[in-house]
C-alpha positions as CSV (number, residue, x, y, z in Angstrom):
1,M,7.1,-6.1,-10.2
2,R,6.3,-2.8,-11.9
3,T,7.1,0.3,-10.0
4,Y,4.6,0.3,-7.3
5,F,1.6,-0.5,-8.5
6,C,3.9,-0.2,-5.5
7,I,3.6,3.5,-3.7
8,L,1.8,2.2,-1.3
9,A,5.6,0.8,-3.5
10,L,3.9,5.2,-3.8
11,G,5.8,3.0,-3.0
12,A,5.2,-0.7,11.7
13,T,2.1,-0.5,13.4
14,L,-0.9,1.7,12.7
15,L,-0.8,5.2,14.0
16,T,-2.5,5.3,17.4
17,A,-6.2,4.3,16.9
18,S,-7.4,7.8,17.7
19,A,-4.9,9.5,15.4
20,Y,-5.9,7.2,12.5
21,A,-9.6,7.6,13.2
22,Q,-9.3,11.4,13.3
23,G,-7.5,11.4,9.9
24,L,-10.0,9.0,8.4
25,D,-13.1,10.8,9.7
26,E,-12.1,14.0,7.9
27,L,-12.0,12.3,4.6
28,E,-15.1,11.9,2.4
29,P,-15.3,9.2,-0.3
30,E,-14.6,10.7,-3.7
31,E,-16.7,10.0,-6.8
32,A,-15.4,7.3,-9.1
33,L,-14.0,8.4,-12.4
34,P,-16.3,8.0,-15.4
35,V,-16.1,4.6,-16.9
36,P,-14.9,4.7,-20.6
37,E,-16.7,2.4,-22.9
38,E,-13.5,0.4,-23.4
39,N,-13.4,-0.3,-19.7
40,L,-16.7,-2.0,-19.5
41,T,-15.4,-5.4,-20.7
42,A,-16.2,-8.1,-18.2
43,P,-13.2,-9.8,-16.5
44,P,-12.2,-13.0,-18.2
45,P,-13.6,-16.1,-16.3
46,V,-11.2,-17.8,-13.9
47,S,-11.0,-21.5,-13.2
48,D,-11.4,-23.1,-9.8
49,D,-8.6,-22.1,-7.5
50,V,-5.4,-24.2,-7.4
51,P,-2.5,-23.7,-5.1
52,T,0.7,-22.0,-6.4
53,A,3.8,-20.9,-4.6
54,A,3.3,-21.0,-0.8
55,A,2.3,-17.8,0.9
56,P,5.2,-15.9,2.6
57,E,6.7,-17.7,5.6
58,Q,6.5,-15.7,8.8
59,S,9.9,-16.7,9.9
60,R,11.4,-15.6,6.6
61,L,9.7,-12.2,6.8
62,D,10.7,-11.7,10.4
63,E,14.3,-12.4,9.4
64,L,14.2,-9.9,6.6
65,F,12.5,-7.2,8.7
66,A,15.2,-7.7,11.4
67,R,17.9,-7.1,8.7
68,L,16.0,-4.2,7.3
69,K,15.9,-2.5,10.7
70,R,19.7,-2.9,11.1
71,A,20.6,-1.8,7.5
72,R,21.9,1.8,7.2
73,D,23.2,1.8,3.6
74,P,20.2,2.8,1.4
75,R,21.2,0.5,-1.4
76,H,21.7,-2.5,0.8
77,A,18.4,-1.7,2.6
78,K,16.5,-1.5,-0.7
79,T,17.8,-5.0,-1.6
80,I,16.3,-6.3,1.6
81,A,13.1,-4.3,1.1
82,D,12.8,-5.8,-2.4
83,G,13.0,-9.3,-0.8
84,I,10.2,-8.3,1.5
85,W,8.1,-7.1,-1.4
86,A,8.8,-10.5,-3.2
87,Q,7.4,-12.3,-0.1
88,W,4.3,-10.0,0.1
89,F,3.5,-10.6,-3.6
90,R,3.1,-14.4,-2.9
91,S,-0.6,-15.0,-2.4
92,G,-0.5,-18.8,-2.3
93,S,-3.3,-18.9,-4.9
94,A,-2.9,-19.3,-8.7
95,T,-6.3,-17.6,-9.3
96,V,-5.4,-14.6,-7.1
97,D,-2.0,-14.3,-8.7
98,L,-3.7,-14.3,-12.1
99,M,-6.2,-11.6,-11.2
100,M,-3.4,-9.5,-9.6
101,G,-1.6,-9.7,-12.9
102,W,-4.7,-8.7,-14.9
103,A,-5.2,-5.8,-12.5
104,N,-1.6,-4.7,-12.9
105,T,-2.0,-4.7,-16.7
106,A,-5.2,-2.7,-16.5
107,Y,-3.7,-0.2,-14.1
108,D,-0.7,0.4,-16.4
109,E,-3.2,1.0,-19.3
110,K,-5.1,3.4,-17.0
111,K,-8.2,1.2,-17.2
112,Y,-8.8,1.9,-13.6
113,N,-12.4,0.5,-13.4
114,V,-11.3,-2.8,-15.0
115,A,-8.4,-3.0,-12.4
116,L,-10.9,-2.3,-9.6
117,D,-13.1,-5.2,-10.8
118,F,-10.1,-7.6,-10.5
119,L,-9.0,-6.2,-7.1
120,D,-12.5,-6.4,-5.7
121,Q,-12.4,-10.1,-6.6
122,V,-8.9,-10.5,-5.1
123,V,-9.9,-9.1,-1.6
124,T,-13.1,-11.2,-1.7
125,R,-11.4,-14.4,-2.6
126,A,-8.3,-13.8,-0.4
127,P,-9.3,-11.4,2.5
128,G,-6.1,-12.4,4.4
129,F,-3.8,-11.4,1.5
130,A,-2.4,-8.0,2.6
131,E,-1.0,-7.1,-0.8
132,G,-4.4,-7.4,-2.4
133,W,-5.7,-4.7,-0.1
134,N,-2.6,-2.6,-0.6
135,R,-2.9,-2.8,-4.4
136,R,-6.5,-1.7,-4.2
137,A,-5.5,1.2,-1.9
138,T,-3.0,2.3,-4.5
139,L,-5.7,2.1,-7.2
140,H,-8.1,4.2,-5.1
141,Y,-5.4,6.7,-4.6
142,S,-4.8,7.0,-8.3
143,M,-8.5,7.5,-8.8
144,D,-8.5,10.3,-6.1
145,N,-10.7,8.2,-3.8
146,F,-8.7,9.0,-0.7
147,A,-11.2,7.8,1.9
148,K,-11.5,4.4,0.2
149,S,-7.7,4.2,-0.1
150,M,-7.3,4.9,3.6
151,T,-9.8,2.2,4.5
152,D,-7.8,-0.3,2.4
153,I,-4.6,0.9,4.0
154,Q,-6.0,0.3,7.4
155,K,-6.9,-3.3,6.4
156,T,-3.4,-3.8,5.0
157,L,-1.9,-2.7,8.2
158,E,-4.2,-4.9,10.3
159,L,-2.9,-7.9,8.3
160,E,0.8,-6.7,8.1
161,P,1.5,-3.9,10.6
162,R,5.1,-3.5,9.2
163,H,3.9,-2.7,5.7
164,F,6.1,0.3,5.0
165,G,4.5,0.8,1.6
166,A,1.1,1.2,3.2
167,L,2.4,3.6,5.8
168,A,4.0,5.7,3.1
169,G,0.7,5.8,1.3
170,M,-1.1,6.8,4.5
171,A,1.4,9.6,5.0
172,T,1.1,10.8,1.5
173,I,-2.7,11.0,1.7
174,L,-2.7,12.7,5.1
175,E,-0.3,15.4,3.7
176,R,-2.5,15.8,0.6
177,V,-5.5,16.6,2.8
178,G,-3.5,19.0,5.0
179,R,-2.9,16.9,8.0
180,K,0.8,17.4,8.3
181,E,1.3,16.3,11.9
182,A,-0.5,13.0,11.3
183,A,1.5,12.6,8.1
184,L,4.7,13.1,10.0
185,R,3.8,10.5,12.5
186,A,3.0,8.0,9.7
187,W,6.4,8.7,8.1
188,E,8.1,8.2,11.5
189,R,6.3,4.8,11.8
190,A,7.6,3.8,8.3
191,L,11.1,4.8,9.5
192,A,10.8,2.7,12.6
193,V,10.4,-0.4,10.3
194,Y,12.7,0.8,7.4
195,P,15.2,3.3,8.9
196,A,17.1,3.7,5.6
197,M,14.0,4.6,3.5
198,E,15.2,7.8,1.9
199,S,11.8,9.1,0.9
200,A,10.6,8.8,4.5
201,Q,13.8,10.5,5.8
202,R,13.3,13.5,3.4
203,A,9.6,13.7,4.3
204,V,10.3,13.8,8.0
205,I,12.9,16.5,7.7
206,R,10.7,18.6,5.4
207,L,7.5,18.2,7.5
208,T,9.4,18.9,10.7
209,D,10.8,22.1,9.2
210,E,7.4,23.1,7.8
211,L,5.6,22.5,11.1
212,A,8.2,24.4,13.1
213,A,7.8,27.4,10.7
214,E,4.1,27.6,11.2
215,P,2.6,30.1,13.6
216,A,1.9,28.7,17.1
């Protein structure tokens, strides 16, 4: 897969409900970017859904997450994390997979409103597919719609509490809006799932130092 249409591949459990709600309450939905004429093309029609590769098996994911938690070498851990991403990308639906591919292409071409059209259809057709919500969270982040991104991150984490990509996205947004303590907690949650995640390790060290240096 392309580089995190994965941040979030900006790219665990949720932060405590109160901490998450506090962070979300302080965010206001951003206005959508203007829609260029070239982005107004309607999505291609899709056929009736047909099954494709099976959705990820819980036992397989559990095994990979157990290995990820034990891994200390970053390169080895990344290989395991890539295996988890591969499982997450399996929707179990040919139609959803097709729309995810179209959304990915539109995103790479910066046709964000076209990508949003596809991802809206993905989460409607497959509301239990965590990666559909995560992809849309990433798109909203790219459009500076932080509140909408956080809402989709919350849904991703409800479906897959160990989604370290979504936790990284949450931490990034919280830091962008000045909530360093909440961002630190989100990064720590990501590390609880993926201890060798180097970006999370660096962020925890940096935020800890910054918070310690601030006036009491």
